[in-house]
PyMOL Python script that loads the backbone (N, CA, C, O; Angstrom):
from pymol import cmd

cmd.read_pdbstr("""\
ATOM      1  N   MET A   1      12.194  18.221 -13.251  1.00  0.00           N
ATOM      2  CA  MET A   1      11.756  18.667 -11.834  1.00  0.00           C
ATOM      3  C   MET A   1      11.809  17.430 -10.839  1.00  0.00           C
ATOM      4  O   MET A   1      11.367  16.316 -11.123  1.00  0.00           O
ATOM      5  N   SER A   2      12.347  17.739  -9.757  1.00  0.00           N
ATOM      6  CA  SER A   2      12.640  16.658  -8.794  1.00  0.00           C
ATOM      7  C   SER A   2      11.311  16.688  -7.833  1.00  0.00           C
ATOM      8  O   SER A   2      10.888  17.738  -7.349  1.00  0.00           O
ATOM      9  N   ARG A   3      10.779  15.568  -7.643  1.00  0.00           N
ATOM     10  CA  ARG A   3       9.662  15.393  -6.662  1.00  0.00           C
ATOM     11  C   ARG A   3      10.107  14.733  -5.517  1.00  0.00           C
ATOM     12  O   ARG A   3      10.945  13.840  -5.633  1.00  0.00           O
ATOM     13  N   SER A   4       9.624  15.076  -4.336  1.00  0.00           N
ATOM     14  CA  SER A   4       9.926  14.293  -3.126  1.00  0.00           C
ATOM     15  C   SER A   4       9.261  12.955  -3.150  1.00  0.00           C
ATOM     16  O   SER A   4       8.151  12.800  -3.659  1.00  0.00           O
ATOM     17  N   VAL A   5       9.948  11.982  -2.594  1.00  0.00           N
ATOM     18  CA  VAL A   5       9.481  10.473  -2.810  1.00  0.00           C
ATOM     19  C   VAL A   5       8.611  10.315  -1.565  1.00  0.00           C
ATOM     20  O   VAL A   5       9.006  10.690  -0.461  1.00  0.00           O
ATOM     21  N   ASN A   6       7.431   9.758  -1.763  1.00  0.00           N
ATOM     22  CA  ASN A   6       6.510   9.438  -0.796  1.00  0.00           C
ATOM     23  C   ASN A   6       6.460   7.880  -0.540  1.00  0.00           C
ATOM     24  O   ASN A   6       5.644   7.196  -1.158  1.00  0.00           O
ATOM     25  N   ILE A   7       7.265   7.361   0.303  1.00  0.00           N
ATOM     26  CA  ILE A   7       7.499   5.953   0.457  1.00  0.00           C
ATOM     27  C   ILE A   7       6.104   5.363   0.778  1.00  0.00           C
ATOM     28  O   ILE A   7       5.754   4.356   0.162  1.00  0.00           O
ATOM     29  N   GLN A   8       5.340   5.881   1.638  1.00  0.00           N
ATOM     30  CA  GLN A   8       4.145   5.182   2.048  1.00  0.00           C
ATOM     31  C   GLN A   8       3.215   4.962   0.758  1.00  0.00           C
ATOM     32  O   GLN A   8       2.682   3.870   0.562  1.00  0.00           O
ATOM     33  N   ASP A   9       3.061   5.948  -0.033  1.00  0.00           N
ATOM     34  CA  ASP A   9       2.210   5.784  -1.289  1.00  0.00           C
ATOM     35  C   ASP A   9       2.841   4.893  -2.198  1.00  0.00           C
ATOM     36  O   ASP A   9       2.135   4.076  -2.788  1.00  0.00           O
ATOM     37  N   ALA A  10       4.139   4.931  -2.412  1.00  0.00           N
ATOM     38  CA  ALA A  10       4.813   3.971  -3.301  1.00  0.00           C
ATOM     39  C   ALA A  10       4.621   2.500  -2.824  1.00  0.00           C
ATOM     40  O   ALA A  10       4.370   1.586  -3.608  1.00  0.00           O
ATOM     41  N   PHE A  11       4.754   2.346  -1.513  1.00  0.00           N
ATOM     42  CA  PHE A  11       4.683   0.989  -0.990  1.00  0.00           C
ATOM     43  C   PHE A  11       3.204   0.392  -1.091  1.00  0.00           C
ATOM     44  O   PHE A  11       2.996  -0.744  -1.517  1.00  0.00           O
ATOM     45  N   LEU A  12       2.258   1.204  -0.687  1.00  0.00           N
ATOM     46  CA  LEU A  12       0.877   0.758  -0.816  1.00  0.00           C
ATOM     47  C   LEU A  12       0.444   0.654  -2.120  1.00  0.00           C
ATOM     48  O   LEU A  12      -0.344  -0.251  -2.396  1.00  0.00           O
ATOM     49  N   ASN A  13       0.845   1.473  -3.030  1.00  0.00           N
ATOM     50  CA  ASN A  13       0.467   1.361  -4.497  1.00  0.00           C
ATOM     51  C   ASN A  13       0.985   0.010  -5.144  1.00  0.00           C
ATOM     52  O   ASN A  13       0.291  -0.707  -5.864  1.00  0.00           O
ATOM     53  N   THR A  14       2.347  -0.247  -4.776  1.00  0.00           N
ATOM     54  CA  THR A  14       2.853  -1.458  -5.141  1.00  0.00           C
ATOM     55  C   THR A  14       2.089  -2.796  -4.721  1.00  0.00           C
ATOM     56  O   THR A  14       1.851  -3.743  -5.471  1.00  0.00           O
ATOM     57  N   LEU A  15       1.755  -2.685  -3.381  1.00  0.00           N
ATOM     58  CA  LEU A  15       0.981  -3.776  -2.862  1.00  0.00           C
ATOM     59  C   LEU A  15      -0.374  -4.014  -3.596  1.00  0.00           C
ATOM     60  O   LEU A  15      -0.873  -5.104  -3.880  1.00  0.00           O
ATOM     61  N   ARG A  16      -0.849  -2.809  -3.836  1.00  0.00           N
ATOM     62  CA  ARG A  16      -2.314  -2.768  -4.634  1.00  0.00           C
ATOM     63  C   ARG A  16      -1.993  -3.294  -6.004  1.00  0.00           C
ATOM     64  O   ARG A  16      -2.579  -4.307  -6.385  1.00  0.00           O
ATOM     65  N   LYS A  17      -1.206  -2.760  -6.698  1.00  0.00           N
ATOM     66  CA  LYS A  17      -1.133  -3.050  -8.163  1.00  0.00           C
ATOM     67  C   LYS A  17      -0.738  -4.498  -8.479  1.00  0.00           C
ATOM     68  O   LYS A  17      -1.232  -5.165  -9.388  1.00  0.00           O
ATOM     69  N   GLU A  18       0.223  -4.911  -7.613  1.00  0.00           N
ATOM     70  CA  GLU A  18       0.855  -6.281  -7.832  1.00  0.00           C
ATOM     71  C   GLU A  18       0.098  -7.491  -6.980  1.00  0.00           C
ATOM     72  O   GLU A  18       0.527  -8.641  -6.879  1.00  0.00           O
ATOM     73  N   ASN A  19      -1.003  -7.025  -6.448  1.00  0.00           N
ATOM     74  CA  ASN A  19      -1.805  -8.029  -5.589  1.00  0.00           C
ATOM     75  C   ASN A  19      -1.017  -8.797  -4.653  1.00  0.00           C
ATOM     76  O   ASN A  19      -1.149 -10.017  -4.551  1.00  0.00           O
ATOM     77  N   ILE A  20      -0.160  -8.087  -3.931  1.00  0.00           N
ATOM     78  CA  ILE A  20       0.789  -8.816  -2.980  1.00  0.00           C
ATOM     79  C   ILE A  20       0.045  -9.035  -1.626  1.00  0.00           C
ATOM     80  O   ILE A  20      -0.295  -8.078  -0.930  1.00  0.00           O
ATOM     81  N   PRO A  21      -0.200 -10.367  -1.271  1.00  0.00           N
ATOM     82  CA  PRO A  21      -0.837 -10.540   0.085  1.00  0.00           C
ATOM     83  C   PRO A  21      -0.088  -9.943   1.229  1.00  0.00           C
ATOM     84  O   PRO A  21       1.138 -10.014   1.306  1.00  0.00           O
ATOM     85  N   VAL A  22      -0.852  -9.346   2.130  1.00  0.00           N
ATOM     86  CA  VAL A  22      -0.225  -8.668   3.276  1.00  0.00           C
ATOM     87  C   VAL A  22      -0.926  -9.036   4.613  1.00  0.00           C
ATOM     88  O   VAL A  22      -2.109  -9.368   4.702  1.00  0.00           O
ATOM     89  N   THR A  23      -0.081  -8.939   5.597  1.00  0.00           N
ATOM     90  CA  THR A  23      -0.656  -8.905   6.913  1.00  0.00           C
ATOM     91  C   THR A  23      -0.479  -7.631   7.580  1.00  0.00           C
ATOM     92  O   THR A  23       0.639  -7.186   7.841  1.00  0.00           O
ATOM     93  N   VAL A  24      -1.730  -6.945   7.903  1.00  0.00           N
ATOM     94  CA  VAL A  24      -1.762  -5.737   8.504  1.00  0.00           C
ATOM     95  C   VAL A  24      -1.893  -5.875  10.143  1.00  0.00           C
ATOM     96  O   VAL A  24      -2.904  -6.351  10.661  1.00  0.00           O
ATOM     97  N   TYR A  25      -0.872  -5.452  10.826  1.00  0.00           N
ATOM     98  CA  TYR A  25      -1.049  -5.409  12.300  1.00  0.00           C
ATOM     99  C   TYR A  25      -1.585  -4.074  12.746  1.00  0.00           C
ATOM    100  O   TYR A  25      -1.145  -2.983  12.381  1.00  0.00           O
ATOM    101  N   LEU A  26      -2.613  -4.289  13.600  1.00  0.00           N
ATOM    102  CA  LEU A  26      -3.263  -2.976  14.107  1.00  0.00           C
ATOM    103  C   LEU A  26      -2.629  -2.768  15.571  1.00  0.00           C
ATOM    104  O   LEU A  26      -2.038  -3.608  16.249  1.00  0.00           O
ATOM    105  N   VAL A  27      -2.891  -1.517  15.855  1.00  0.00           N
ATOM    106  CA  VAL A  27      -2.240  -1.060  17.218  1.00  0.00           C
ATOM    107  C   VAL A  27      -2.782  -1.910  18.437  1.00  0.00           C
ATOM    108  O   VAL A  27      -2.101  -2.082  19.448  1.00  0.00           O
ATOM    109  N   ASN A  28      -4.027  -2.419  18.281  1.00  0.00           N
ATOM    110  CA  ASN A  28      -4.605  -3.239  19.375  1.00  0.00           C
ATOM    111  C   ASN A  28      -4.113  -4.623  19.236  1.00  0.00           C
ATOM    112  O   ASN A  28      -4.616  -5.454  19.992  1.00  0.00           O
ATOM    113  N   GLY A  29      -3.299  -4.974  18.475  1.00  0.00           N
ATOM    114  CA  GLY A  29      -2.821  -6.310  18.305  1.00  0.00           C
ATOM    115  C   GLY A  29      -3.522  -7.246  17.375  1.00  0.00           C
ATOM    116  O   GLY A  29      -3.077  -8.368  17.135  1.00  0.00           O
ATOM    117  N   PHE A  30      -4.647  -6.764  16.843  1.00  0.00           N
ATOM    118  CA  PHE A  30      -5.483  -7.513  15.872  1.00  0.00           C
ATOM    119  C   PHE A  30      -4.612  -7.645  14.454  1.00  0.00           C
ATOM    120  O   PHE A  30      -3.829  -6.761  14.103  1.00  0.00           O
ATOM    121  N   GLN A  31      -4.812  -8.678  13.800  1.00  0.00           N
ATOM    122  CA  GLN A  31      -4.325  -8.872  12.518  1.00  0.00           C
ATOM    123  C   GLN A  31      -5.302  -9.010  11.477  1.00  0.00           C
ATOM    124  O   GLN A  31      -6.337  -9.655  11.646  1.00  0.00           O
ATOM    125  N   LEU A  32      -4.994  -8.395  10.350  1.00  0.00           N
ATOM    126  CA  LEU A  32      -5.791  -8.577   9.102  1.00  0.00           C
ATOM    127  C   LEU A  32      -4.956  -9.100   7.991  1.00  0.00           C
ATOM    128  O   LEU A  32      -3.878  -8.552   7.759  1.00  0.00           O
ATOM    129  N   ARG A  33      -5.381 -10.168   7.244  1.00  0.00           N
ATOM    130  CA  ARG A  33      -4.669 -10.696   6.092  1.00  0.00           C
ATOM    131  C   ARG A  33      -5.461 -10.597   5.016  1.00  0.00           C
ATOM    132  O   ARG A  33      -6.619 -11.017   5.017  1.00  0.00           O
ATOM    133  N   GLY A  34      -4.868 -10.001   3.951  1.00  0.00           N
ATOM    134  CA  GLY A  34      -5.597  -9.834   2.678  1.00  0.00           C
ATOM    135  C   GLY A  34      -4.785  -9.016   1.661  1.00  0.00           C
ATOM    136  O   GLY A  34      -3.555  -8.982   1.693  1.00  0.00           O
ATOM    137  N   LEU A  35      -5.524  -8.365   0.766  1.00  0.00           N
ATOM    138  CA  LEU A  35      -4.967  -7.666  -0.287  1.00  0.00           C
ATOM    139  C   LEU A  35      -5.448  -6.031  -0.129  1.00  0.00           C
ATOM    140  O   LEU A  35      -6.573  -5.684   0.232  1.00  0.00           O
ATOM    141  N   VAL A  36      -4.460  -5.222  -0.443  1.00  0.00           N
ATOM    142  CA  VAL A  36      -4.674  -3.796  -0.494  1.00  0.00           C
ATOM    143  C   VAL A  36      -5.555  -3.511  -1.715  1.00  0.00           C
ATOM    144  O   VAL A  36      -5.155  -3.804  -2.842  1.00  0.00           O
ATOM    145  N   ARG A  37      -6.647  -2.994  -1.523  1.00  0.00           N
ATOM    146  CA  ARG A  37      -7.558  -2.573  -2.777  1.00  0.00           C
ATOM    147  C   ARG A  37      -7.498  -1.143  -3.097  1.00  0.00           C
ATOM    148  O   ARG A  37      -7.731  -0.736  -4.235  1.00  0.00           O
ATOM    149  N   GLY A  38      -7.152  -0.267  -1.992  1.00  0.00           N
ATOM    150  CA  GLY A  38      -7.170   1.114  -2.238  1.00  0.00           C
ATOM    151  C   GLY A  38      -6.734   1.772  -0.898  1.00  0.00           C
ATOM    152  O   GLY A  38      -6.729   1.195   0.189  1.00  0.00           O
ATOM    153  N   PHE A  39      -6.368   3.065  -1.130  1.00  0.00           N
ATOM    154  CA  PHE A  39      -6.092   3.872   0.058  1.00  0.00           C
ATOM    155  C   PHE A  39      -6.033   5.357  -0.284  1.00  0.00           C
ATOM    156  O   PHE A  39      -5.978   5.766  -1.444  1.00  0.00           O
ATOM    157  N   ASP A  40      -6.048   6.146   0.806  1.00  0.00           N
ATOM    158  CA  ASP A  40      -5.931   7.622   0.675  1.00  0.00           C
ATOM    159  C   ASP A  40      -5.157   8.161   1.784  1.00  0.00           C
ATOM    160  O   ASP A  40      -4.448   7.356   2.389  1.00  0.00           O
ATOM    161  N   ASN A  41      -5.164   9.384   2.161  1.00  0.00           N
ATOM    162  CA  ASN A  41      -4.403   9.879   3.167  1.00  0.00           C
ATOM    163  C   ASN A  41      -4.706   9.395   4.557  1.00  0.00           C
ATOM    164  O   ASN A  41      -3.862   9.500   5.446  1.00  0.00           O
ATOM    165  N   PHE A  42      -5.861   8.881   4.761  1.00  0.00           N
ATOM    166  CA  PHE A  42      -6.336   8.470   6.119  1.00  0.00           C
ATOM    167  C   PHE A  42      -6.798   7.052   6.273  1.00  0.00           C
ATOM    168  O   PHE A  42      -6.953   6.582   7.400  1.00  0.00           O
ATOM    169  N   THR A  43      -7.018   6.368   5.216  1.00  0.00           N
ATOM    170  CA  THR A  43      -7.661   5.053   5.202  1.00  0.00           C
ATOM    171  C   THR A  43      -6.942   4.027   4.286  1.00  0.00           C
ATOM    172  O   THR A  43      -6.251   4.419   3.346  1.00  0.00           O
ATOM    173  N   VAL A  44      -7.120   2.640   4.583  1.00  0.00           N
ATOM    174  CA  VAL A  44      -6.725   1.660   3.568  1.00  0.00           C
ATOM    175  C   VAL A  44      -7.882   0.650   3.534  1.00  0.00           C
ATOM    176  O   VAL A  44      -8.510   0.287   4.529  1.00  0.00           O
ATOM    177  N   ILE A  45      -8.076   0.268   2.364  1.00  0.00           N
ATOM    178  CA  ILE A  45      -9.211  -0.824   2.065  1.00  0.00           C
ATOM    179  C   ILE A  45      -8.426  -2.115   1.877  1.00  0.00           C
ATOM    180  O   ILE A  45      -7.573  -2.273   1.003  1.00  0.00           O
ATOM    181  N   ILE A  46      -8.798  -3.044   2.796  1.00  0.00           N
ATOM    182  CA  ILE A  46      -8.200  -4.341   2.786  1.00  0.00           C
ATOM    183  C   ILE A  46      -9.183  -5.348   2.371  1.00  0.00           C
ATOM    184  O   ILE A  46     -10.216  -5.351   3.041  1.00  0.00           O
ATOM    185  N   GLU A  47      -9.100  -6.184   1.439  1.00  0.00           N
ATOM    186  CA  GLU A  47      -9.973  -7.173   1.068  1.00  0.00           C
ATOM    187  C   GLU A  47      -9.517  -8.600   1.686  1.00  0.00           C
ATOM    188  O   GLU A  47      -8.428  -9.083   1.377  1.00  0.00           O
ATOM    189  N   THR A  48     -10.342  -9.200   2.511  1.00  0.00           N
ATOM    190  CA  THR A  48     -10.096 -10.405   3.262  1.00  0.00           C
ATOM    191  C   THR A  48     -11.338 -11.376   2.906  1.00  0.00           C
ATOM    192  O   THR A  48     -12.515 -11.060   3.077  1.00  0.00           O
ATOM    193  N   GLU A  49     -10.907 -12.552   2.407  1.00  0.00           N
ATOM    194  CA  GLU A  49     -12.066 -13.492   2.130  1.00  0.00           C
ATOM    195  C   GLU A  49     -13.263 -13.022   1.362  1.00  0.00           C
ATOM    196  O   GLU A  49     -14.396 -13.415   1.640  1.00  0.00           O
ATOM    197  N   GLY A  50     -13.004 -12.165   0.378  1.00  0.00           N
ATOM    198  CA  GLY A  50     -13.939 -11.646  -0.465  1.00  0.00           C
ATOM    199  C   GLY A  50     -14.795 -10.379   0.176  1.00  0.00           C
ATOM    200  O   GLY A  50     -15.730  -9.841  -0.418  1.00  0.00           O
ATOM    201  N   ARG A  51     -14.386 -10.052   1.298  1.00  0.00           N
ATOM    202  CA  ARG A  51     -15.089  -8.829   2.031  1.00  0.00           C
ATOM    203  C   ARG A  51     -14.057  -7.734   2.170  1.00  0.00           C
ATOM    204  O   ARG A  51     -12.892  -8.017   2.448  1.00  0.00           O
ATOM    205  N   GLN A  52     -14.469  -6.461   1.978  1.00  0.00           N
ATOM    206  CA  GLN A  52     -13.658  -5.386   2.176  1.00  0.00           C
ATOM    207  C   GLN A  52     -13.795  -4.675   3.462  1.00  0.00           C
ATOM    208  O   GLN A  52     -14.923  -4.523   3.930  1.00  0.00           O
ATOM    209  N   GLN A  53     -12.714  -4.206   4.102  1.00  0.00           N
ATOM    210  CA  GLN A  53     -12.742  -3.561   5.428  1.00  0.00           C
ATOM    211  C   GLN A  53     -12.015  -2.165   5.094  1.00  0.00           C
ATOM    212  O   GLN A  53     -11.023  -2.126   4.365  1.00  0.00           O
ATOM    213  N   LEU A  54     -12.533  -1.128   5.630  1.00  0.00           N
ATOM    214  CA  LEU A  54     -11.993   0.169   5.625  1.00  0.00           C
ATOM    215  C   LEU A  54     -11.205   0.336   6.938  1.00  0.00           C
ATOM    216  O   LEU A  54     -11.769   0.273   8.031  1.00  0.00           O
ATOM    217  N   VAL A  55      -9.967   0.538   6.806  1.00  0.00           N
ATOM    218  CA  VAL A  55      -9.187   0.683   8.153  1.00  0.00           C
ATOM    219  C   VAL A  55      -8.486   1.951   8.098  1.00  0.00           C
ATOM    220  O   VAL A  55      -7.867   2.393   7.130  1.00  0.00           O
ATOM    221  N   PHE A  56      -8.649   2.508   9.272  1.00  0.00           N
ATOM    222  CA  PHE A  56      -8.013   4.038   9.438  1.00  0.00           C
ATOM    223  C   PHE A  56      -6.562   3.762   9.720  1.00  0.00           C
ATOM    224  O   PHE A  56      -6.177   2.878  10.485  1.00  0.00           O
ATOM    225  N   LYS A  57      -5.739   4.631   9.007  1.00  0.00           N
ATOM    226  CA  LYS A  57      -4.228   4.453   9.144  1.00  0.00           C
ATOM    227  C   LYS A  57      -3.822   4.662  10.675  1.00  0.00           C
ATOM    228  O   LYS A  57      -2.952   3.931  11.148  1.00  0.00           O
ATOM    229  N   HIS A  58      -4.310   5.447  11.305  1.00  0.00           N
ATOM    230  CA  HIS A  58      -3.945   5.677  12.640  1.00  0.00           C
ATOM    231  C   HIS A  58      -4.056   4.481  13.546  1.00  0.00           C
ATOM    232  O   HIS A  58      -3.426   4.373  14.598  1.00  0.00           O
ATOM    233  N   ALA A  59      -4.919   3.567  13.059  1.00  0.00           N
ATOM    234  CA  ALA A  59      -5.142   2.174  13.779  1.00  0.00           C
ATOM    235  C   ALA A  59      -4.046   1.251  13.362  1.00  0.00           C
ATOM    236  O   ALA A  59      -3.921   0.245  14.060  1.00  0.00           O
ATOM    237  N   ILE A  60      -3.200   1.405  12.324  1.00  0.00           N
ATOM    238  CA  ILE A  60      -2.340   0.522  11.840  1.00  0.00           C
ATOM    239  C   ILE A  60      -0.980   0.666  12.459  1.00  0.00           C
ATOM    240  O   ILE A  60      -0.498   1.776  12.684  1.00  0.00           O
ATOM    241  N   SER A  61      -0.381  -0.429  12.727  1.00  0.00           N
ATOM    242  CA  SER A  61       1.043  -0.476  13.337  1.00  0.00           C
ATOM    243  C   SER A  61       1.895  -0.874  12.131  1.00  0.00           C
ATOM    244  O   SER A  61       2.830  -0.143  11.803  1.00  0.00           O
ATOM    245  N   THR A  62       1.648  -1.889  11.517  1.00  0.00           N
ATOM    246  CA  THR A  62       2.787  -2.558  10.576  1.00  0.00           C
ATOM    247  C   THR A  62       2.053  -3.051   9.437  1.00  0.00           C
ATOM    248  O   THR A  62       0.905  -3.463   9.604  1.00  0.00           O
ATOM    249  N   PHE A  63       2.617  -3.052   8.242  1.00  0.00           N
ATOM    250  CA  PHE A  63       2.272  -3.883   7.053  1.00  0.00           C
ATOM    251  C   PHE A  63       3.455  -4.927   6.888  1.00  0.00           C
ATOM    252  O   PHE A  63       4.636  -4.583   6.944  1.00  0.00           O
ATOM    253  N   ALA A  64       3.037  -6.223   6.682  1.00  0.00           N
ATOM    254  CA  ALA A  64       3.899  -7.219   6.540  1.00  0.00           C
ATOM    255  C   ALA A  64       3.652  -7.965   5.237  1.00  0.00           C
ATOM    256  O   ALA A  64       2.906  -8.943   5.277  1.00  0.00           O
ATOM    257  N   PRO A  65       4.188  -7.612   4.127  1.00  0.00           N
ATOM    258  CA  PRO A  65       3.958  -8.131   2.762  1.00  0.00           C
ATOM    259  C   PRO A  65       4.345  -9.627   2.684  1.00  0.00           C
ATOM    260  O   PRO A  65       5.289 -10.010   3.374  1.00  0.00           O
ATOM    261  N   ALA A  66       3.755 -10.403   1.980  1.00  0.00           N
ATOM    262  CA  ALA A  66       4.230 -11.957   1.704  1.00  0.00           C
ATOM    263  C   ALA A  66       5.644 -11.938   1.007  1.00  0.00           C
ATOM    264  O   ALA A  66       6.429 -12.875   1.151  1.00  0.00           O
ATOM    265  N   ARG A  67       5.909 -10.912   0.304  1.00  0.00           N
ATOM    266  CA  ARG A  67       7.243 -10.911  -0.310  1.00  0.00           C
ATOM    267  C   ARG A  67       7.685  -9.497  -0.366  1.00  0.00           C
ATOM    268  O   ARG A  67       6.904  -8.568  -0.166  1.00  0.00           O
ATOM    269  N   ASN A  68       9.024  -9.328  -0.657  1.00  0.00           N
ATOM    270  CA  ASN A  68       9.590  -7.955  -0.584  1.00  0.00           C
ATOM    271  C   ASN A  68       9.037  -7.034  -1.677  1.00  0.00           C
ATOM    272  O   ASN A  68       8.679  -7.499  -2.760  1.00  0.00           O
ATOM    273  N   VAL A  69       8.968  -5.741  -1.395  1.00  0.00           N
ATOM    274  CA  VAL A  69       8.418  -4.840  -2.389  1.00  0.00           C
ATOM    275  C   VAL A  69       9.638  -3.928  -2.764  1.00  0.00           C
ATOM    276  O   VAL A  69      10.285  -3.318  -1.913  1.00  0.00           O
ATOM    277  N   ASN A  70       9.899  -3.886  -4.108  1.00  0.00           N
ATOM    278  CA  ASN A  70      10.970  -3.172  -4.696  1.00  0.00           C
ATOM    279  C   ASN A  70      10.460  -1.662  -4.872  1.00  0.00           C
ATOM    280  O   ASN A  70       9.748  -1.326  -5.819  1.00  0.00           O
ATOM    281  N   LEU A  71      10.863  -0.842  -3.934  1.00  0.00           N
ATOM    282  CA  LEU A  71      10.457   0.583  -4.013  1.00  0.00           C
ATOM    283  C   LEU A  71      11.136   1.443  -5.151  1.00  0.00           C
ATOM    284  O   LEU A  71      10.600   2.398  -5.714  1.00  0.00           O
ATOM    285  N   GLN A  72      12.447   0.933  -5.406  1.00  0.00           N
ATOM    286  CA  GLN A  72      13.076   1.689  -6.476  1.00  0.00           C
ATOM    287  C   GLN A  72      12.384   1.529  -7.837  1.00  0.00           C
ATOM    288  O   GLN A  72      12.264   2.491  -8.595  1.00  0.00           O
ATOM    289  N   GLN A  73      11.912   0.254  -8.149  1.00  0.00           N
ATOM    290  CA  GLN A  73      11.227   0.051  -9.319  1.00  0.00           C
ATOM    291  C   GLN A  73       9.942   0.668  -9.407  1.00  0.00           C
ATOM    292  O   GLN A  73       9.492   1.106 -10.466  1.00  0.00           O
ATOM    293  N   ALA A  74       9.313   0.710  -8.253  1.00  0.00           N
ATOM    294  CA  ALA A  74       7.837   1.410  -8.117  1.00  0.00           C
ATOM    295  C   ALA A  74       8.174   2.915  -8.413  1.00  0.00           C
ATOM    296  O   ALA A  74       7.453   3.505  -9.217  1.00  0.00           O
ATOM    297  N   GLN A  75       9.180   3.553  -7.843  1.00  0.00           N
ATOM    298  CA  GLN A  75       9.394   4.950  -7.974  1.00  0.00           C
ATOM    299  C   GLN A  75       9.689   5.289  -9.455  1.00  0.00           C
ATOM    300  O   GLN A  75       9.192   6.281  -9.990  1.00  0.00           O
ATOM    301  N   ALA A  76      10.524   4.423 -10.106  1.00  0.00           N
ATOM    302  CA  ALA A  76      10.931   4.608 -11.512  1.00  0.00           C
ATOM    303  C   ALA A  76       9.623   4.503 -12.356  1.00  0.00           C
ATOM    304  O   ALA A  76       9.467   5.367 -13.219  1.00  0.00           O
ATOM    305  N   LYS A  77       8.675   3.553 -12.207  1.00  0.00           N
ATOM    306  CA  LYS A  77       7.392   3.396 -12.957  1.00  0.00           C
ATOM    307  C   LYS A  77       6.699   4.747 -12.638  1.00  0.00           C
ATOM    308  O   LYS A  77       6.331   5.434 -13.591  1.00  0.00           O
ATOM    309  N   ALA A  78       6.498   5.169 -11.402  1.00  0.00           N
ATOM    310  CA  ALA A  78       5.717   6.350 -11.059  1.00  0.00           C
ATOM    311  C   ALA A  78       6.230   7.584 -11.842  1.00  0.00           C
ATOM    312  O   ALA A  78       5.452   8.367 -12.387  1.00  0.00           O
ATOM    313  N   GLU A  79       7.642   7.727 -11.873  1.00  0.00           N
ATOM    314  CA  GLU A  79       8.277   8.834 -12.623  1.00  0.00           C
ATOM    315  C   GLU A  79       8.040   8.790 -14.024  1.00  0.00           C
ATOM    316  O   GLU A  79       7.903   9.845 -14.644  1.00  0.00           O
ATOM    317  N   ALA A  80       7.978   7.704 -14.582  1.00  0.00           N
ATOM    318  CA  ALA A  80       7.796   7.421 -16.034  1.00  0.00           C
ATOM    319  C   ALA A  80       6.367   7.674 -16.469  1.00  0.00           C
ATOM    320  O   ALA A  80       6.122   8.229 -17.540  1.00  0.00           O
ATOM    321  N   GLU A  81       5.341   7.228 -15.559  1.00  0.00           N
ATOM    322  CA  GLU A  81       4.004   7.671 -15.895  1.00  0.00           C
ATOM    323  C   GLU A  81       3.830   9.096 -15.590  1.00  0.00           C
ATOM    324  O   GLU A  81       3.012   9.689 -16.293  1.00  0.00           O
ATOM    325  N   GLY A  82       4.394   9.707 -14.750  1.00  0.00           N
ATOM    326  CA  GLY A  82       4.187  11.125 -14.559  1.00  0.00           C
ATOM    327  C   GLY A  82       4.776  11.930 -15.739  1.00  0.00           C
ATOM    328  O   GLY A  82       4.114  12.848 -16.222  1.00  0.00           O
ATOM    329  N   ASP A  83       6.011  11.613 -16.224  1.00  0.00           N
ATOM    330  CA  ASP A  83       6.633  12.229 -17.502  1.00  0.00           C
ATOM    331  C   ASP A  83       5.663  11.933 -18.725  1.00  0.00           C
ATOM    332  O   ASP A  83       5.496  12.817 -19.565  1.00  0.00           O
ATOM    333  N   ALA A  84       5.008  10.687 -18.845  1.00  0.00           N
ATOM    334  CA  ALA A  84       4.160  10.460 -19.914  1.00  0.00           C
ATOM    335  C   ALA A  84       2.850  11.338 -19.885  1.00  0.00           C
ATOM    336  O   ALA A  84       2.266  11.723 -20.898  1.00  0.00           O
ATOM    337  N   ASN A  85       2.490  11.589 -18.656  1.00  0.00           N
ATOM    338  CA  ASN A  85       1.274  12.511 -18.468  1.00  0.00           C
ATOM    339  C   ASN A  85       1.470  14.018 -18.547  1.00  0.00           C
ATOM    340  O   ASN A  85       0.508  14.781 -18.631  1.00  0.00           O
ATOM    341  N   ALA A  86       2.785  14.449 -18.517  1.00  0.00           N
ATOM    342  CA  ALA A  86       2.992  15.713 -18.400  1.00  0.00           C
ATOM    343  C   ALA A  86       2.889  16.368 -19.917  1.00  0.00           C
ATOM    344  O   ALA A  86       3.051  17.578 -20.079  1.00  0.00           O
TER     345      ALA A  86
END
""", "prot")
cmd.dss("prot")
cmd.show_as("cartoon", "prot")
cmd.util.cbc("prot")
cmd.orient("prot")
């Protein structure tokens, strides 16, 4: 069965799982630097200097990771885990 690819979730989940440092640019120009610790449909938890901040996605403009994120590899892992859980 083919599933639609959710790029946003794959991207954020890879940032979280691989502890990739990220700069988050907010729509008001403010920048947050840290690690993605969790996310849902509306929010992202960013850990900066040992403190967590809950940021609403509608306030985010851009995620800029410290290194490239391989979404093809992340999608393959997600599909493999999904098949194992089926």
